[in-house]
KESE-712929 format. One record per residue: x, y, z of N, C-alpha, C, O in turn. Coordinates in steps of 0.1 Angstrom, whole numbers, plus 2048, in hexadecimal, padded with zeros to 3 digits. Layout:
// KESE-712929
XYZXYZXYZXYZ;...
END
This chain:
// KESE-712929
918983706915976711907975711902969710;9009817128F097C70D8EE96E7048E7964706;8F89746F38F496D6EB8F195B6F28E89536F2;8FD95B6F890494C6FD8FA9487048F693E6FE;8F394A70C8ED9467188DA94170D8D3938711;8D794C7018D19496F68D193F6F48C79396F6;8DB9386EF8E39276E78E19256F88D69276FD;8E79236FB8E291A7028D49187058D090D708;8CD91F7048BC91D70A8B69157018B190A703;8B891B6F88B89176E88B990A6E68B09026E2;8C49076EA8C58F56EF8C08F06F28BD8E76EB;8BC8F36FE8B88E570B8AB8E87088A48E6712;8A38ED6FB8928EA6F38938E06E88888DD6E3;8A38DA6E48A18D66D989F8C76D88A88BE6DD;8968C46D48928BA6DA89A8AB6CC89E8AD6C0;89989F6D589D8906D089988D6C888F8916C3;8A18816C289787A6BB88D8726BF88D86E6CB;88486F6B787B8626BA8808536C487D84F6CF;88A84E6BA88F8446BD89B8476CA8A083E6D1;89D8576CC8A88526D98A08516E38A18486EC;89585B6E188985D6F18828506F187E84F6FD;87D8446E987C83B6E28808346EC8788306F5;8908306ED89B8276F489782D6FF88F826704;89B83B7098A183D716893839719895830720;88483971887882D72187A82472287981F72D;87D81C71687D80E71788C80B72588D80372E;8968177218A081872D89B81973D8A0815747;89281E73A88882374888081B74B87D81C757;87A81174287080974A8757F974D86E7F0752;8877F87478907EE74B8917ED7578957E475F;88C7FB75A89B8007688907F97748937F277E;8847FC7708777F77798757E877586F7E277E;8787DF76B87A7D776A8627D37658587D076B;8637D775A85C7E075385C7D773E8647DA735;8567D273E8587C672E84F7CF7298437CD72C;8517DC71E8477E171384E7E67088597EB708;8457E26FD84A7E76F38457F66EF8387F86F0;84C7FE6EC84A80E6EB84D8146DE8588136D7;84181C6DB8478236CA8428326D083D8356DB;84883F6C38488486C68418516BD84A8586B8;8348576B683485F6B082D86E6B282286F6B8;8338776AE82B87E6AF8278866BD81E88F6BD;8308836C98318866D582887A6DA82687B6E6;8238726D581E86B6DF82085C6DE81A8576D4;8298546E882B84B6EB82483C6EC81F83A6F7;8228346E68168296E481F8196ED8268116E6;81D8186FA82080C7058167FC70080A7FA6FF;8217F470081C7EB6F781E7D67008257CC6FE;8177D87048197C570F8137C27168087BE711;8167BE7288127B97318197BC73B8247B873D;8137C47448197C67538137C175D8077C175E;8197BB7678127BA7758087B777B8037AD77F;8037C777D7FD7CC7847FC7DE77E8027E3775;7F27E47877EF7F17837F97F97877FD804783;7FE7F279280F7FF7948177FE78581C808780;8187F177F81F7EF77481E7F97688267FF760;80E7F776C80980775A80C81776281182275E;80881376D80781E76C81A82976C81C833766;82182177583282177683582976483B833760;82D81F75D83681B74B82C82374B82581C753;82282E74981D83B74A82484874D824853747;82B84575882C85075F83F85175A84785A75C;84184675585884674E85084F74185385B740;84684973884885472A84186472B84286E724;83A86273383987073084087673B83C88273B;84987474485487874586387D73C86D883740;86087873186587E72B86388E72085888D71A;86989971C8638A471785F89F7088578A16FF;86489B70985F8956F684D88F6F58468916EB;84A88970184388570083288B70482F88E710;82D88B6FE81989870080F88B70980B88A714;80F88570280687870480E8657038188616FD;80686070980B85370D7FB84A7027F38506FB;7FC83C7057F183B6F97F68297027FE8226FB;7F08217127F78187147ED80B70F7E3808715;7F18057067EF7FC6FD7ED7E87097EE7DD705;7EA7EE7147F47E07247E67E17287DC7E872A;7EF7D37287E27C872B7EA7C673B7F77C873A;7E77C37477E37C47507E67B07557DD7A974F;7EE7A975B7ED79A75B7E07987657DC7A176D;7DB78C7647CE78F7697D57837767E077F774;7CE77F7817D177678C7C576778C7BA767787;7CB7607907C87577927B67567957AD75178E;7B575C7A17AA7617A47A97677B07B07637BA;79F7727B079F77A7BD7A27787CA7A57817D2;79F7687CC7A17637D47B27647DA7B976A7E3;7B375A7CD7C875D7CB7CF76D7D07D47747D9;7CA76D7C67D17867C77CC7897D67D27927DC;7C37837DD7C078A7EE7C777F7F87C477F804;7CF7777F47D976D7FB7E47717F97EE76B7FE;7E477D7F07F477E7EB7F678C7ED8017917F1;7ED7937EC7E87A27F67ED7A38017F77A8805;7E279B80A7E47988197F079381D7F3798828;7FB78781480C78481780E79381680D796822;80F79981281D7A380C8187AE81C8207B4823;8097AD81D8017BB82C80A7B483880F7BC840;80C7A383C8117A184381E7A18468227A1852;8277A283C83479A84083A7AA83D8467AC83A;8307B48408367C784183C7C38508377BC858;8477C985184D7CA85F84D7D38668547D3871;8477DB8638457E98698337E887082D7F1876;82D7DC86E81E7DA86D81C7D787E8227CD883;8157DE8888157DB8978067DB8987FF7DD88E;8017D98A87F97D18AC7F37E08AB7E87E08AF;7FA7F28A77F37F88A77EC7F989A7E17FE897;7EF7F68967E87F08807E47ED87D7E67E187C;7D97F18767D37E286E7CE7E28607CE7ED85C;7CB7DA8597C87DD84D7BF7D18477BD7C684C;7BD7D483F7AE7CA8337B17CB82E7B87D682E;7B07C281E7AE7C68137A07C280F79A7BE818;7997C380178B7C37F97967C17EF7A17C77EE;78C7B17E47927B17DA7857AD7D077D7A47D3;7837B27C57777A77BD77D7AE7AC7807B97A9;77D7A57A77807A37967897AB7967897B478E;7957A879F7A57B17A07A77BC7A37B37C17A2;79B7C47A779C7D07B07A47CB7BC7A47C07C0;7A97D57C17AD7D57C97AA7E17D47AF7EB7D0;7A37E37E17A47EC7E87AC7EB7F87A57E37FF;7B57EE7FF7B47ED8087B27F78187B6803817;7AE7F58227AE8008297B17F783A7B47EB83D;7AE8028417B480084E7B780C8567B0816854;7C280C85D7CA8168627D68168657DA80B864;7E081E8697ED81F8687EC82B8707E4834871;7FE82987880583488280784187D80384C880;81183C87281984386B81584385C810838859;81585084F81284B84881C84383E818839837;82B84883E83383B83D83082E83583482982A;82282884382381E84081C81E83682281882D;80D82383380782682780B82281B80781A813;81782B81C81F82B80B82681C80982B8187FE;82681481483180A8168297FF81782C7F3813;82380181A8177F68198117F38088127E9801;80D7FB80680A7FE7F78157F77EE8157EC7E8;8228037EF8317F87E68317E87E88397E27E0;82D7E57EE82E7D77F48237CE7E88247C47E1;81A7D97EB8137CE7D98187CF7CF8127C97C6;8217D57CC8237D87C282D7CD7BD8337CC7B2;82E7C77C382F7B97BB8277B17BB82A7A67B5;81C7B27BF80E7A97BD8097A97AE8047B27A8;80C79A7A680279479A7F47947967EC78A799;7EE7A278F7E17A07917D27AA7937C67A9792;7DE7B57987D27C079E7D17C67947DA7C878C;7C77CA7927C07D37857BF7DD7877C17E677F;7BB7DD7957B77F37977B97F07AA7B77E67B0;7BC7FD7B07C77FD7BD7BC8097C37BA8147BE;7B98057CB7B58147D67BD8107E47C18057E7;7BF81C7EA7C781D7F77BD8247FC7BA82F7F7;7B48208087AA82880F7B582781B7B2831823;7C481E8227C481B8307C38308387C783B833;7BE82E8467C283D8497CC83A8547CF83085A;7D28498537DE84D8597D784F8667CB853865;7DC84C8727D585387F7DD8598807E985887E;7D68658867DC8768907E88718997E886689F;7F387C89A7FE87A8A07F78818AF7F188C8AF;7F98788BC7F587B8C47FE8738D27FF8678D3;80387D8DB80C8768E480186F8EB8038648EF;7F78738ED7EE8698FB7EC8598F87ED84E8FE;7E985F8E67E58548E47F184D8DF7EB8468D6;7F884A8DE8058408DD80483C8EC8058308F0;8028468F480483C9057FD8349067FF82990C;7EE8368FD7E68309037E78238F97DC81D8F9;7EC81F8F47EF8158EA7F580E8F47F08038F7;8018168FA80C80C9008058069098067FA90B;80080D90E7F780991D7F17FD91B7F27F3922;7E87FF90E7DB7F59087E07E69067DA7DB907;7ED7EA9027F47DC8F97FC7D59097FD7C890B;7FF7DC90F8077DC91C7FD7D19297FF7C8931;7EF7DA9227E17CF92A7E17C99297E47C1932;7DD7C59187D97B89127DF7AC9137DA7A3919;7F17A990A7F97A390880179F91A80479391C;8027AA9238077A59317FA79E9387FB79D944;7EF79A9347E379493C7E87829387ED77D92E;7E377C9417E576B93D7E17669317E875C92C;7D376D92A7C976C9227D576B9107D5766905;7DC7739187DC77790B7EF77790E7F4781909;7F677091480577391580976F90B80F777904;80575E90280D7578F78107638ED81C7658EB;8067698E68007728DC81377D8DF81E77C8D9;80D7858EC81F78A8E982B78B8E38317948DE;82B77F8E383777C8D883C77B8CB84677C8C4;82B77A8C982C7798BB82D7888AF82D7938B4;82E7868A483B79189E82E79E89E8317AA89F;81E79789A81679F89980F79189A80E786895;80A79E8AC8007948B37EF7938AC7EB7988A2;7E878E8B57D97898AA7D07948A97C87978A1;7D579E8B77C97A68BD7CF7B98BA7D87BE8C1;7C97BF8AF7CD7CC8AF7C47D98B47B87DA8B4;7CB7E08B77C97ED8BF7C57F48BD7C27F88C8;7BE7FE8B37C080D8A87BA8138B77B28118BF;7C78208B47C182D8C07BE8378B97C28368AE;7B78428BB7AF84C8B37AC8568C17A584F8C9;7AE8638C67A58678CD7A38638D779A8698DD;7AA85A8DE7A484C8EB79B8488E97928488F1;7998428DB78B8388DA79282D8D279A82F8C9;78F8278D57948178CE78F80B8C97868058CE;7948078BF78A7FC8B57987F08B87A47F18B6;7907E78BC7957DB8BF79E7D08B179F7C68B7;7A37CE8A47997C689E7A77B78A27AF7B58AB;7A37B18967AD7A38997A2797896797795890;7B078E8A07A378189D7A97788AC7B57758AD;79F7758B67A17688BC79C75C8C279075F8C4;79F7508C679B7428C478D7418CB7877388C7;7887488D37807478D77737508DF77975A8E3;7637528E576875C8E576375B8F47587608F6;76A7568FF77075E90777E764909783768913;7837658FE78F76F8FA78977C8F678B7858FD;78377E8EB77A7878EB77C78E8F97857958FE;76C7898FD76C79290777879591277679D91B;78079091078679091A79179A91879979F920;78E79A90E79B7A69037957B590679B7C0907;7857B190577A7C190477C7C790A77D7D4908;77F7BC91C77A7C292B7867C99277867D5928;7917C29227A17C893079D7D59247957DB92B;79D7DD91879F7E49117917EE9167917FA918;7897E591877A7F39217817F992E784805930;7837EF9367897F19447987FE94079C805948;79E7FD9337B08089387A581693D79981693C;7AD81E9427AB8299497B083393A7B9831933;7A68409387A784292A7A68419227A984A919;7A083492179883391178B83690E78482D912;78384190877B84A90777083E901765844902;76E8338FC7668288F376F81F8ED77B8218EA;7668118EB76C80B8EA7608038DB7548008DD;7688028CB7647F88C676D7EC8C37797EC8C2;7647DE8C27687CD8C27657CF8B675A7D28B2;7737CB8AC76E7C18A47767B589F77C7B0896;7737B38AE77D7A68AD77879B8A177379E897;77B78E8A577578389877B7748A47867718AA;77276E8A477C7638A777A75889F771756898;78774F8A178A74E89678174189077E73A899;77E73C88577272F88278272788678271B886;
END
């Protein structure tokens, strides 16, 4: 009985041929729609080719290193370049805006320079931070990526205040037309009863009125306005 267990244990450490491991890596890459040339020698996998962004490059390395026989991975991988930082920024913003769970209580912006993308802002749930990043996996040209989105603390009092603020703001005649929009233009970030107002309004009157409504709401400890007037 002991000999049988030992034999089974030894079998689990049998190394597969390099060709079999290479084929397994290519199969796994294909499932993620990543097309790269793969070679394997002395426990080192070499990946060559082009990918759409840093996410695909990192995923390719993860797949290769996930094989027991692979100790190292060399990435001779080129990341496709975007047409320009402006075009890249437009694609990043488009994907964020299309996120269906984004609400007036979340806010997200992006900084782009030479293909390097950093996203920042606030969301009310951890999964939103993760899902927003995943949406960017399809964007071509991201050379480097940093996710600096802050997840707001869970607080029943903050949640009640958010709802009160939104009702007071979007039921006001000045902003009632915005209420029917999928994502109204004024966002309310609440943390510890402190409010940051972000977004865009049409004129100075709307800016002053929105700030006044938020400041006049019972329970608000402080207000920081980052509202911009649409140019």
